[in-house]
N, C-alpha and C positions, 0 to 999 in steps of 0.2 A: 636432668643432665644425661643420665644413662639412655633415656629414650632418644635424645638428640643425637648421641653418638651412634646409636643403632641406625637411626634414619640417615646419618651421614654415610655410614658403611653401605647402606642400601643404595643410596644415590650414587656413590662412587662405583659400586659394582655395575650398576646400569650404565654409568658413564664409560667405564672401561670396556663394556661390552658393545659400545657404540650406540646405545639407546639414549641419545642426548635429550630428546624431548621428554622422556619419562624421568631421566635424571634431573632435568630442569624443574619438573613439577615437584620432585622431592626437595630440592634446594629452596624452591619458592615457599614451600610449606614451612620449612625450618625458619626462613627469614621472616615470615609473617609472625611466628612466635618469638623469634630472637633476631631482631633487625641488625644487631651488631655481631652476629656470629661470623667470625673471620673466615673460618673454613668454608662455610656456605657462601659467603660473599665471593671468596676466591674461586670456588668451583663454579658458581653461577656465572661469574665473569668469563670463565673459560668456555662454558656452554654458549653464552651469548656471542662471544667472539667467533666461535665455530659457525654460528648461524648468521654471521654478518652484521649483527647489531652492535657495532663497535662503540658507538657513543655511550650506550648504557653499560657495555662491558667495561669501558674505561672508568666510568663513574663508580661502579661497584668495586673494581680492583683498586682504585685510589682510596676508597673508603677502607678496604681491608688493609692496605699498606699503612694508612694513617692509624688505624686501631692497633696494628701490630707492627711497629716500626723496626723491630728486630727479627721479623719473619721474612726471609728472602723470597719464598714462593710467590706471594702476590706481586712482588716487584718484577719477577721474571715474566709472569703472565701479563702484567701491565705493560712491560716493555714490548711484548709481542703484539698486543693490541695497538699500542702507539705506532709501532712500525707499520702495521697494516693500514693505519689511518694516514700514513705518510708523514707523521710527526717524528722524523728520524732523529733529530738532535735530542728530543725528549726521550726517545727510546734508548739512545746511547747512554744518557745520564742515568736512566732507570736501571739498565743492565749493570752499569758500573756500581750503583748503590747496592745491588744484590750481591755482586762479587765482593764488595767491601765487607758485607755481613758474613759471607761464606766464600773465601777464595777457592774452595774446592768444588765449586759448582761448574762442572764441565758444560752443562746445558747453557748456563748464563754466559759463559765465555764464548761459546759457539754462536749464540744469538746476538751477542755484541758484535761479533765478526760480521754477521749477516747485515746488521744495520750499518756498520762502518763501510761495508762494500757498497751498499745502496747509496751512501753519501760520497762514494769515490775515494774514501780514505783507505786505500788498499794496503799501504804498509802497516797501519795500525790493525787492520783486519787480519793480516797475516800473523801478526804478533798474538792476537786474541785466539786464532786457530791453534797456534803452537801451544798456547797455554791449555786449551781444551784437550788437545791430543796428548799432552803430557799427562793429564789427569785420566784420559780415557783413550788409549792408542787405537782402539778399533771403533772409534766414533765416526761412522760413515758420513754423517751430515757435516761434521767438522772437516773431513777430507774434501768434501764437495765445496764447502765455503773457502777452504784454503785454495782450491783450484780457481774459484772465482777471483780471489785476491791476486793470485799469480797471473791470471788472464788480464786483470785490470792493470797489472804492472808491465804488460807487454811481454810476458813469458809463457807463450802457449805450450811449449814443450814441457815445462815444469808443471803447468796446469794440467796437461794431459795425464801426467803421472799421478797427480792427486785424484783426478776423476776416476782413473783406473782403480785406484785403491778403494774409492768409495763404492764402485760397483762390485768389486771383489767382495767387500764386506756385506753389501746389500744388493744382490742381483736384481731386485725389484725396484731399484731407485731410478725411476723414469727421468727425473730432472738431471741426475748425474750423467746418464747416458746422453741426454740432450746437450749438456754442457761439454761432454767429451766430444760430441760431434762438432760443436762450435770450435773447440781447441784444435781439432784436426783440420777443419776448414780454414782456420787462421794460418795453418802451416801449408795450405795448398793441397792437403791430402784428401781430395774430394771423394774418392771412392770409399775410403775408410770412414769419412764423415757420414756419408750416405747410409752406410750400414748401421751406424750408431743412432742416427735419426730414426731409422726404421724401427730399431729396438725401442727407442723412447716412445714412439707412436703406438707400438704394440702394447706397451705397458700403461699408456695414458692417452687413449684415443680421443678423449674429450678436450684436449688442449689445442687450441687453434694455432698458437705460436709454434708448437712442435711440428704440426703438419706443414706450416708455412716454411720453416727452415728446411724440412725434408724436400719440399717442392722446389725451393730455390736451388738447392744443391743438385737435384735431378735436372733442373733446367740448365745449369752450368755444364752438366755432363751430357747434354743433348738427349736426355731421356724425356722427351717431350710429353709422352702419354702419362708417365708416372708423375711428372710435374703438374700436368693438368688435373689429374685426379686428386693430388694432394692439395693443390690450391683450392679446388672445389670443396674438399673436406674442411679446410680451414674456414671457408665462407659459410658452409653449412653450420658450423659451430658459432661463428661470429659473422653475421650478415653484413656488418658495417666495417669489416676488416679492409680498409682502403688499399693497403699495399698488396693484399692477396688478390683483389679485383684487378689491380693494375698488372701484376705479374702473370695472372691467369690470361690476360690479354696477350702478353708476350708469348706464353706457351702455345696458345691457340694460333697465334700468328705464325709461329714456327711450324705448326702442323698444317699450315695452309688453310685453316678454317677461318677465313677472313671475316665473314659476317659475324660469327661468334666473337671473334677477337674485338671487332669494332664495338659490339654491344657491351663487352666487358669493360673496355676503356670508357665508354659512356657512363656505365654504372659507377665506375670509380670517380669520374668527374662530378657526378651527381652527389656522391658522398663527401667529396673533398671540401674542406673549408673554403669559402669564397673570399678571395683576396681583393685587393684594390682593383678598380676597373682599369682596363687598358685604354689606349688611345681611341679605340672604336666603341668605348662604353661597355665592353664585355667584362664580366667579372671573372675571377679565377686567376688573378695575376700571380698568386703563389703556387700555381699548379702547372707551371710551364712544361715540366717533364711529362706530365700526363697528356697535355695537348700535343706535345711532340710525338709521343708514342701513338696517339690517335692519328696524327697526320701520316705517319709511316704506314700504318695499317690501311688507312683510306687510300693512299697512293698505290700500295701494293694490290689493292682490290680494284684499282682503276677509277676510284671516285675522285677525280681530279679537281672538280670545282671546289668541294669542301676541303680536300686534302691539301691543295696548295695554300689555301687560306690558313688552315691550321699549322702549316709548316712555318709560318711567320713567327710562331711562338718560340722558335729556336733561339731568338735573340734574348729572350727572357730566361732561358735555361742556363743556370750557373755552370753546368757541365759541358756546355756547347764548346766545340773545339776552336771556333773562330770568333774573335771579338768583333762587335759591331764597329763599323767605320766611324772614326772620330773626326767629324767634319761638320762645319756649320751649314754646308749646302744641303738642300732638301733631298729627300728620297724622290725619285721619279715615280709619279703616280699613273703613268700611262698617257699623260696629256701631250699637248702639242710640243714638238721638239724642233720646229723649224728655226734655223739660225742659232741653235743652242749646242753646247758641248755636253755630252753625257759620258760620265765615267762609269764603266762596268768593272767591278772588282771581283776577283776569285775568292772562294771560300772552300773549306773542307778539303777533300782529296783532289788529286790531279784528274782522276777519272770524271769526277763531277764537273770540273772545269771544262774538260773536253766535251762533255755531253751538252752543257748549257751555253757554251760559246756560240752555238748555232743561232741564238737570238740576236747576236750583234748585227748581222745584216738586216734583220727586221726592224731594229731600232734605227739603223741608218736610213732605211726606207721611209721613216717618219720625218726625215729631214735633219737628223742629228749628225753632228761630228762626233764619232765614237772613239773614246780613249779606253783602252783596256789595261788594267793593272793585274799582273799575274806573276807566278813564280818564274825564276830566270830560265828554267829548262823549257818553258813554253813560249817565250817572247818571240823567237825567230819564226816559229811556226805560225803564230797568230798575226805577226806582222805581214804575212803573205795572204791574209784572209780578206776576202771581199767585204767591204763595208767597215773595215777597221782602219781608222786614220792614223792611230798611234798606239804603240804598246810600251808600257813602262814596267820595269821590274818591280816586284812588290817591295815597298819601302823606299823606292826611288822618288825623286822630285817630280811631282805631278804638275802638268800644265793647268791653267785656269779652267774650271768647268762650272756648269750651271746647276747640275743635279747629278745624282748618282743612283746606282742600283747594284745590289749583290746579284751575282749571276743566277743563283737558284731562286731569287724572287721573280725572275722574268716570266716563268710559266704562269704565275698568278697575275702579273701585270698584263700579260697578253691573253688572259682568260683561256688558257690552254685546257682543252678537254681531251679525252682519249681519242676522239675523232678528229681533233684539230692539231695533233702533234706536228710541229714543223719538221718532217722527216725527209726533206729533199736532200739527196746525197749525190756527190760528195759536197760537204761544206768546208772541209779542210783539204789542203794539198801541200806536198813538200815544196819548199821554196825552189824556184828555178835554179838549176845548177848544183843542187845538193848531190854529192857523190853517192854512188851505190856500190856496194861490195861486188866485185866482178864475179865472185864465186856463185852468186845467185843465178847468173845467166849462163854459167858453164854447166855442161852436162844436160841430160834429158830428163823427162819425167816431171812429176809434180814437185813444186818447191813449197815447203811448209815452214812458216815461222811459228815458234812456240815460246811460252813463258810459263813458269810454274809458281811464281811467288809475287805477292803484292807487298805493300808497305807493312812492316811488322807492327806498326802502331795502330793499324786498323782494328776495330773492336772485334771483328769476326775473322781475323787473319788466320787463327789456328784452324778454322774450318775450311777456309777458301784456298789456302796455299797447300801445295803438295810437294812430295819428294820428286826431284827431277827424274829419278830412275823410273817413275811410272810411265814416262813417255817412251822408254826403250822399246816396248813391244810394238809401238806404232811406226818405228823408223825403218820401214821397208822402202821408203823413198827419201829424197833429200830433205833434211831438217836443218833449220837455221835458228839458233837461239837468239831471242830478242831480249833476254833477261839482262837487266842492269841493276845497280845497287848492291846492297849487302848480300843478296842471295846468289849473285852471279857466279862466285867460285863453285857453286854446286854443280856447274857444268862439268867440272873435272871428275866428278864421281860417275859420270855416264861411261858405259863401256865404250872403249875406242872403236870408232867406226869411220870409214872413209867418206860416208855420205852425211855426216853430222858436223855442223860448223858453228862456231861461236862468233856472232856479230857484235856481242856486247862491248868489247874494248873500243870499238870505233863509233859507238852510239853516244855522242857527247850531249845531245839534247833530243827533244821530241821531233825536231825537224829531220834529224838524221834517221830516227826510227821511222818517221813517216815515209821517207824515201825508200827505205828497205821494204816496208810493208807494201808500198805501191808496186814493187818489183816482184813480190811473192804471189803465188797462186792462192794461198790459204793461210790463215792464222788460227792456231789452236792454243787456247790459253785459259788459265783460271781467271776469275773475275778481278781484273786489275786494269790499270790505265791503258794497257796495250789493246784491250778489246774495244774500249771506247774510241781510241785513235783509229783502229782498223775500221770500225763502223762508220766513223765520221769521214773516212777516206773512201767509203763505199766499197771496201774490199770484203770478200767472203771471210767470215770469222766464226769459229765454233767456240762457244763459251762453256766452260766446265763449272757447273753451278752446284754449291752444296745444298743439302736438304732445306735448311733454313737460310734463306737468302735475303738480299736487300730489296727494298721497295722497287728499285730500278727494274728488276726482272719479273716483277709481279708474281702471280701465283698460277700454277697450272698451265703455263704456256711454254712452247718451244720456240717462239719467235719474240720479237720486240717491236712495239709500235714506234720506237725511237730510231731503230737501225734496221732497215729492210734487209740487210745482208747478214744479219746475226742469226745464228741457230744455237739454241740452248740445249745442253745435255745435262739433265738434272739427276742428282742422287734420288733414288726411290726410297732409301732408308738413310737415317743419319749416319754419316761416316762411310757410306758405301761407294768409295771411289773405284773399287774393282769393277762394279757393274757399269759405271760411267765409262771407264777406259775400254772395257770390252765392247760396248756399243760404238764408241768412237773408232775403235780398230776395225769393226765391221764396215762402218760407213766410209772410212778412209780407204779401205780396200776396194769398195765399189767405185769411189771417185777416181782412185789411181788407175783402176782397170779400165 
């Protein structure tokens, strides 16, 4: 017996020093001589658990718990092994048995909280943490688990406080820093979250999820290089990390590295589970979001043949902004339209509708009677368009039709490539007799229309819209605000000037705006519907483009294949509007002179 106790002490010393393999050899020797030695069974179970041999660990720990039913230590370790195996309900039962034997086991209460959190039973987890902390107020892991419970209860601010306490107690607690980053991100405090993710990664550089969350936060803050590097770090650790491959594609796309972005999306699709086949027999039905991202990258790169085909996956994407048309009539496949009525219906943003309505005359040329369904603010403008027989306000009563097509499916149907974009302009014009503000024609010099904000619901609006005050240094000539909607009152913040006018109050719809643009010499605007309208009208338009832009403006160009009169002024660095407006000021001076 004395020899066994000495050997146990030897094994435990090795164990505590981190020499688990040697400790395991000692425990194994003891068990060969004494198969029912509870201490050796318990400690050997812990070594096997640490080595990932969970099935054997559970077997040994269950044996120890059976041999010593009043001994809580094997139960605590058994609960840990069961939790790691995903047997969470069994783990909870086991931790509760240990606490029944010894209610003063802070470790058992904390581990119970961890298992309860994994089960989503957060109120009970919070109670278990409270018990652990009552027994041991400076128990850092219990503060971390309390933070997890509070986060699960939708209380990120309270969770933040618990995580702060955890890292105060243990400054090397990488997971607590990571969780703190999550709590701050949940509160929208992205800069603070990024700092704590960086700390977590510095302490635990081998954890793919920590790199991934760091990367996602950097991406949201437009720190594209840091995001790229961190996504790649996550992938280096876990080559099958699907979301990291997908979001790496997004970071590369934002950097204008289109070929690399496309390759990243393709790798993600190769890794993704294959869902049910779609109508064309292609698998991957569960991965519509990936196909959608690939489509945007392909289109931004000018790969239109594949890009427009991939774009059709938008209808399978649950997050897509426009529902598919609910009608028994078939989608038009590009076939014969003679004697048929074709319904073209808008989708997504107003700018998209302005861009792709250009296909209506092409459909009419195939013999169709073309009916357009769109938002109310575009009906009068489109009714004056060549090739359009009738316009119906979205949601209104439709006439009988034979087939239909969403507007942004038309480039695919017409097999549009970069070289065959139908860019004959103008294809829109203001309805005859639409009044024009007389101030545009009064006075001499250049007349410039401007707009500073798009729809606030646009996913990139924070990057594309600007403060109207940025236009003030440009206003050496006559400027006319074309801004409508919720951002229009921003005009009042501009410094009073006798050569700056607000047309917004009289722009009731896009027919009114079209008439104003036709009378102006130039339009300067952020990426919003105004630039699409100006381009469709064939008027000169300068578009102020953020660093990470939409597929529409492609990558690395200062012109557009869709609008011959468009000139792009791009940010050279994320958020650098100063440089954009300085360049515009120089070019406007040349034009005015």
